[in-house]
C-alpha positions as protocol buffer text, in pm:
chain_id: "A"
residue {
  index: 1
  type: UNK
  ca { x: -169 y: -8775 z: -3853 }
}
residue {
  index: 2
  type: UNK
  ca { x: -518 y: -8649 z: -3944 }
}
residue {
  index: 3
  type: UNK
  ca { x: -716 y: -8402 z: -3737 }
}
residue {
  index: 4
  type: UNK
  ca { x: -903 y: -8589 z: -3464 }
}
residue {
  index: 5
  type: UNK
  ca { x: -1238 y: -8421 z: -3388 }
}
residue {
  index: 6
  type: UNK
  ca { x: -1292 y: -8617 z: -3064 }
}
residue {
  index: 7
  type: UNK
  ca { x: -951 y: -8518 z: -2928 }
}
residue {
  index: 8
  type: UNK
  ca { x: -1014 y: -8159 z: -3030 }
}
residue {
  index: 9
  type: UNK
  ca { x: -1348 y: -8155 z: -2844 }
}
residue {
  index: 10
  type: UNK
  ca { x: -1168 y: -8277 z: -2528 }
}
residue {
  index: 11
  type: UNK
  ca { x: -898 y: -8012 z: -2575 }
}
residue {
  index: 12
  type: UNK
  ca { x: -1163 y: -7745 z: -2632 }
}
residue {
  index: 13
  type: UNK
  ca { x: -1342 y: -7845 z: -2311 }
}
residue {
  index: 14
  type: UNK
  ca { x: -1016 y: -7839 z: -2112 }
}
residue {
  index: 15
  type: UNK
  ca { x: -929 y: -7495 z: -2248 }
}
residue {
  index: 16
  type: UNK
  ca { x: -1280 y: -7366 z: -2185 }
}
residue {
  index: 17
  type: UNK
  ca { x: -1270 y: -7486 z: -1823 }
}
residue {
  index: 18
  type: UNK
  ca { x: -922 y: -7336 z: -1779 }
}
residue {
  index: 19
  type: UNK
  ca { x: -1038 y: -6996 z: -1908 }
}
residue {
  index: 20
  type: UNK
  ca { x: -1349 y: -7007 z: -1690 }
}
residue {
  index: 21
  type: UNK
  ca { x: -1140 y: -7100 z: -1384 }
}
residue {
  index: 22
  type: UNK
  ca { x: -904 y: -6806 z: -1451 }
}
residue {
  index: 23
  type: UNK
  ca { x: -1204 y: -6578 z: -1519 }
}
residue {
  index: 24
  type: UNK
  ca { x: -1084 y: -6512 z: -1875 }
}
residue {
  index: 25
  type: UNK
  ca { x: -1305 y: -6462 z: -2177 }
}
residue {
  index: 26
  type: UNK
  ca { x: -1377 y: -6757 z: -2407 }
}
residue {
  index: 27
  type: UNK
  ca { x: -1337 y: -6584 z: -2741 }
}
residue {
  index: 28
  type: UNK
  ca { x: -1372 y: -6710 z: -3096 }
}
residue {
  index: 29
  type: UNK
  ca { x: -1013 y: -6601 z: -3163 }
}
residue {
  index: 30
  type: UNK
  ca { x: -871 y: -6815 z: -2883 }
}
residue {
  index: 31
  type: UNK
  ca { x: -1060 y: -7125 z: -2996 }
}
residue {
  index: 32
  type: UNK
  ca { x: -970 y: -7067 z: -3361 }
}
residue {
  index: 33
  type: UNK
  ca { x: -601 y: -7049 z: -3263 }
}
residue {
  index: 34
  type: UNK
  ca { x: -642 y: -7369 z: -3061 }
}
residue {
  index: 35
  type: UNK
  ca { x: -806 y: -7545 z: -3355 }
}
residue {
  index: 36
  type: UNK
  ca { x: -533 y: -7433 z: -3597 }
}
residue {
  index: 37
  type: UNK
  ca { x: -267 y: -7570 z: -3361 }
}
residue {
  index: 38
  type: UNK
  ca { x: -443 y: -7905 z: -3325 }
}
residue {
  index: 39
  type: UNK
  ca { x: -477 y: -7935 z: -3703 }
}
residue {
  index: 40
  type: UNK
  ca { x: -98 y: -7908 z: -3737 }
}
residue {
  index: 41
  type: UNK
  ca { x: 152 y: -8191 z: -3719 }
}
residue {
  index: 42
  type: UNK
  ca { x: 467 y: -7986 z: -3689 }
}
residue {
  index: 43
  type: UNK
  ca { x: 668 y: -7762 z: -3464 }
}
residue {
  index: 44
  type: UNK
  ca { x: 593 y: -7395 z: -3527 }
}
residue {
  index: 45
  type: UNK
  ca { x: 680 y: -7053 z: -3396 }
}
residue {
  index: 46
  type: UNK
  ca { x: 428 y: -6787 z: -3298 }
}
residue {
  index: 47
  type: UNK
  ca { x: 503 y: -6578 z: -3605 }
}
residue {
  index: 48
  type: UNK
  ca { x: 435 y: -6862 z: -3851 }
}
residue {
  index: 49
  type: UNK
  ca { x: 110 y: -6941 z: -3666 }
}
residue {
  index: 50
  type: UNK
  ca { x: 8 y: -6577 z: -3696 }
}
residue {
  index: 51
  type: UNK
  ca { x: 96 y: -6577 z: -4068 }
}
residue {
  index: 52
  type: UNK
  ca { x: -99 y: -6897 z: -4130 }
}
residue {
  index: 53
  type: UNK
  ca { x: -407 y: -6761 z: -3956 }
}
residue {
  index: 54
  type: UNK
  ca { x: -407 y: -6408 z: -4090 }
}
residue {
  index: 55
  type: UNK
  ca { x: -277 y: -6447 z: -4445 }
}
residue {
  index: 56
  type: UNK
  ca { x: -343 y: -6805 z: -4551 }
}
residue {
  index: 57
  type: UNK
  ca { x: -673 y: -6854 z: -4370 }
}
residue {
  index: 58
  type: UNK
  ca { x: -790 y: -6489 z: -4389 }
}
residue {
  index: 59
  type: UNK
  ca { x: -869 y: -6490 z: -4018 }
}
residue {
  index: 60
  type: UNK
  ca { x: -858 y: -6145 z: -3858 }
}
residue {
  index: 61
  type: UNK
  ca { x: -644 y: -6190 z: -3546 }
}
residue {
  index: 62
  type: UNK
  ca { x: -377 y: -5973 z: -3386 }
}
residue {
  index: 63
  type: UNK
  ca { x: -21 y: -6084 z: -3314 }
}
residue {
  index: 64
  type: UNK
  ca { x: -80 y: -6005 z: -2947 }
}
residue {
  index: 65
  type: UNK
  ca { x: -379 y: -6241 z: -2937 }
}
residue {
  index: 66
  type: UNK
  ca { x: -172 y: -6522 z: -3094 }
}
residue {
  index: 67
  type: UNK
  ca { x: 115 y: -6472 z: -2847 }
}
residue {
  index: 68
  type: UNK
  ca { x: -115 y: -6437 z: -2545 }
}
residue {
  index: 69
  type: UNK
  ca { x: -320 y: -6741 z: -2645 }
}
residue {
  index: 70
  type: UNK
  ca { x: -4 y: -6948 z: -2685 }
}
residue {
  index: 71
  type: UNK
  ca { x: 98 y: -6849 z: -2331 }
}
residue {
  index: 72
  type: UNK
  ca { x: -242 y: -6959 z: -2201 }
}
residue {
  index: 73
  type: UNK
  ca { x: -224 y: -7291 z: -2388 }
}
residue {
  index: 74
  type: UNK
  ca { x: 123 y: -7359 z: -2249 }
}
residue {
  index: 75
  type: UNK
  ca { x: -3 y: -7276 z: -1898 }
}
residue {
  index: 76
  type: UNK
  ca { x: -283 y: -7530 z: -1923 }
}
residue {
  index: 77
  type: UNK
  ca { x: -56 y: -7800 z: -2077 }
}
residue {
  index: 78
  type: UNK
  ca { x: -230 y: -7816 z: -2414 }
}
residue {
  index: 79
  type: UNK
  ca { x: 80 y: -7688 z: -2595 }
}
residue {
  index: 80
  type: UNK
  ca { x: 450 y: -7747 z: -2525 }
}
residue {
  index: 81
  type: UNK
  ca { x: 705 y: -7471 z: -2567 }
}
residue {
  index: 82
  type: UNK
  ca { x: 1061 y: -7557 z: -2674 }
}
residue {
  index: 83
  type: UNK
  ca { x: 1384 y: -7362 z: -2704 }
}
residue {
  index: 84
  type: UNK
  ca { x: 1588 y: -7558 z: -2956 }
}
residue {
  index: 85
  type: UNK
  ca { x: 1901 y: -7346 z: -2915 }
}
residue {
  index: 86
  type: UNK
  ca { x: 1749 y: -7060 z: -3111 }
}
residue {
  index: 87
  type: UNK
  ca { x: 1621 y: -6725 z: -2992 }
}
residue {
  index: 88
  type: UNK
  ca { x: 1274 y: -6807 z: -3121 }
}
residue {
  index: 89
  type: UNK
  ca { x: 1055 y: -7045 z: -2922 }
}
residue {
  index: 90
  type: UNK
  ca { x: 898 y: -7341 z: -3102 }
}
residue {
  index: 91
  type: UNK
  ca { x: 562 y: -7491 z: -3005 }
}
residue {
  index: 92
  type: UNK
  ca { x: 375 y: -7817 z: -3059 }
}
residue {
  index: 93
  type: UNK
  ca { x: 41 y: -7957 z: -2948 }
}
residue {
  index: 94
  type: UNK
  ca { x: 73 y: -8183 z: -2646 }
}
residue {
  index: 95
  type: UNK
  ca { x: -263 y: -8326 z: -2539 }
}
residue {
  index: 96
  type: UNK
  ca { x: -297 y: -8695 z: -2620 }
}
residue {
  index: 97
  type: UNK
  ca { x: 52 y: -8722 z: -2766 }
}
residue {
  index: 98
  type: UNK
  ca { x: 308 y: -8963 z: -2628 }
}
residue {
  index: 99
  type: UNK
  ca { x: 633 y: -8850 z: -2475 }
}
residue {
  index: 100
  type: UNK
  ca { x: 896 y: -8801 z: -2741 }
}
residue {
  index: 101
  type: UNK
  ca { x: 1232 y: -8639 z: -2786 }
}
residue {
  index: 102
  type: UNK
  ca { x: 1394 y: -8432 z: -3058 }
}
residue {
  index: 103
  type: UNK
  ca { x: 1694 y: -8422 z: -3290 }
}
residue {
  index: 104
  type: UNK
  ca { x: 1762 y: -8076 z: -3430 }
}
residue {
  index: 105
  type: UNK
  ca { x: 1980 y: -7992 z: -3731 }
}
residue {
  index: 106
  type: UNK
  ca { x: 2219 y: -7709 z: -3641 }
}
residue {
  index: 107
  type: UNK
  ca { x: 2232 y: -7595 z: -4006 }
}
residue {
  index: 108
  type: UNK
  ca { x: 1875 y: -7593 z: -4138 }
}
residue {
  index: 109
  type: UNK
  ca { x: 1699 y: -7610 z: -3796 }
}
residue {
  index: 110
  type: UNK
  ca { x: 1489 y: -7911 z: -3903 }
}
residue {
  index: 111
  type: UNK
  ca { x: 1334 y: -8086 z: -3601 }
}
residue {
  index: 112
  type: UNK
  ca { x: 1279 y: -8463 z: -3602 }
}
residue {
  index: 113
  type: UNK
  ca { x: 1084 y: -8638 z: -3328 }
}
residue {
  index: 114
  type: UNK
  ca { x: 1173 y: -8982 z: -3201 }
}
residue {
  index: 115
  type: UNK
  ca { x: 1063 y: -9216 z: -2925 }
}
residue {
  index: 116
  type: UNK
  ca { x: 1288 y: -9482 z: -2777 }
}
residue {
  index: 117
  type: UNK
  ca { x: 1168 y: -9698 z: -2484 }
}
residue {
  index: 118
  type: UNK
  ca { x: 1524 y: -9715 z: -2349 }
}
residue {
  index: 119
  type: UNK
  ca { x: 1497 y: -9349 z: -2251 }
}
residue {
  index: 120
  type: UNK
  ca { x: 1196 y: -9434 z: -2033 }
}
residue {
  index: 121
  type: UNK
  ca { x: 1399 y: -9716 z: -1875 }
}
residue {
  index: 122
  type: UNK
  ca { x: 1688 y: -9478 z: -1803 }
}
residue {
  index: 123
  type: UNK
  ca { x: 1444 y: -9226 z: -1656 }
}
residue {
  index: 124
  type: UNK
  ca { x: 1298 y: -9490 z: -1420 }
}
residue {
  index: 125
  type: UNK
  ca { x: 1638 y: -9629 z: -1327 }
}
residue {
  index: 126
  type: UNK
  ca { x: 1786 y: -9285 z: -1249 }
}
residue {
  index: 127
  type: UNK
  ca { x: 1477 y: -9187 z: -1052 }
}
residue {
  index: 128
  type: UNK
  ca { x: 1510 y: -9501 z: -839 }
}
residue {
  index: 129
  type: UNK
  ca { x: 1887 y: -9469 z: -804 }
}
residue {
  index: 130
  type: UNK
  ca { x: 1879 y: -9105 z: -698 }
}
residue {
  index: 131
  type: UNK
  ca { x: 1548 y: -9122 z: -509 }
}
residue {
  index: 132
  type: UNK
  ca { x: 1361 y: -8888 z: -744 }
}
residue {
  index: 133
  type: UNK
  ca { x: 1005 y: -8910 z: -862 }
}
residue {
  index: 134
  type: UNK
  ca { x: 1063 y: -8807 z: -1224 }
}
residue {
  index: 135
  type: UNK
  ca { x: 760 y: -8611 z: -1347 }
}
residue {
  index: 136
  type: UNK
  ca { x: 879 y: -8531 z: -1700 }
}
residue {
  index: 137
  type: UNK
  ca { x: 1187 y: -8492 z: -1912 }
}
residue {
  index: 138
  type: UNK
  ca { x: 1317 y: -8315 z: -2217 }
}
residue {
  index: 139
  type: UNK
  ca { x: 1587 y: -8455 z: -2444 }
}
residue {
  index: 140
  type: UNK
  ca { x: 1716 y: -8259 z: -2740 }
}
residue {
  index: 141
  type: UNK
  ca { x: 2003 y: -8382 z: -2953 }
}
residue {
  index: 142
  type: UNK
  ca { x: 2177 y: -8155 z: -3201 }
}
residue {
  index: 143
  type: UNK
  ca { x: 2358 y: -8255 z: -3518 }
}
residue {
  index: 144
  type: UNK
  ca { x: 2364 y: -8218 z: -3893 }
}
residue {
  index: 145
  type: UNK
  ca { x: 2090 y: -8380 z: -4099 }
}
residue {
  index: 146
  type: UNK
  ca { x: 2167 y: -8588 z: -4409 }
}
residue {
  index: 147
  type: UNK
  ca { x: 2071 y: -8310 z: -4652 }
}
residue {
  index: 148
  type: UNK
  ca { x: 2294 y: -8057 z: -4478 }
}
residue {
  index: 149
  type: UNK
  ca { x: 2580 y: -8310 z: -4463 }
}
residue {
  index: 150
  type: UNK
  ca { x: 2557 y: -8351 z: -4842 }
}
residue {
  index: 151
  type: UNK
  ca { x: 2542 y: -7973 z: -4887 }
}
residue {
  index: 152
  type: UNK
  ca { x: 2855 y: -7933 z: -4672 }
}
residue {
  index: 153
  type: UNK
  ca { x: 3038 y: -8200 z: -4872 }
}
residue {
  index: 154
  type: UNK
  ca { x: 2941 y: -8029 z: -5200 }
}
residue {
  index: 155
  type: UNK
  ca { x: 3061 y: -7694 z: -5065 }
}
residue {
  index: 156
  type: UNK
  ca { x: 3396 y: -7849 z: -4967 }
}
residue {
  index: 157
  type: UNK
  ca { x: 3433 y: -8002 z: -5314 }
}
residue {
  index: 158
  type: UNK
  ca { x: 3346 y: -7667 z: -5478 }
}
residue {
  index: 159
  type: UNK
  ca { x: 3604 y: -7487 z: -5264 }
}
residue {
  index: 160
  type: UNK
  ca { x: 3873 y: -7745 z: -5345 }
}
residue {
  index: 161
  type: UNK
  ca { x: 3793 y: -7717 z: -5717 }
}
residue {
  index: 162
  type: UNK
  ca { x: 3807 y: -7337 z: -5701 }
}
residue {
  index: 163
  type: UNK
  ca { x: 4150 y: -7352 z: -5534 }
}
residue {
  index: 164
  type: UNK
  ca { x: 4283 y: -7565 z: -5820 }
}
residue {
  index: 165
  type: UNK
  ca { x: 4180 y: -7311 z: -6081 }
}
């Protein structure tokens, strides 16, 4: 998905209003971090975002600014924070993106997004059945991706061959 300038302008205005409301400074660094996030189409951790900004883009920003800005963006719902069973949090942009769920490979940590309307139906049905107004949900499934399955099979074959020798 290409970078959408109109969506980014909306996001920028939301973030600007949020900062103003919280009486926080609207700095170039914060908006550059926001722009970098909204140019991405992946899940990322704070460290890789910092690396991309400072080394690849030659942007002078501190780690603390990246981490603090991510916290602000999560607080104002422009970025979602995930814990996919790892110690390190993963992030993704959230404004203007439809609800989706994740499948995570336990070997290589690859994250795949999917959307299935049946999950929305289950959410509505369970909300009605249990008298809940469901506001949001998070579904993460864990397994082994096709590449890692093949790698495991190759490793098993190598071990069996080594035992024969």
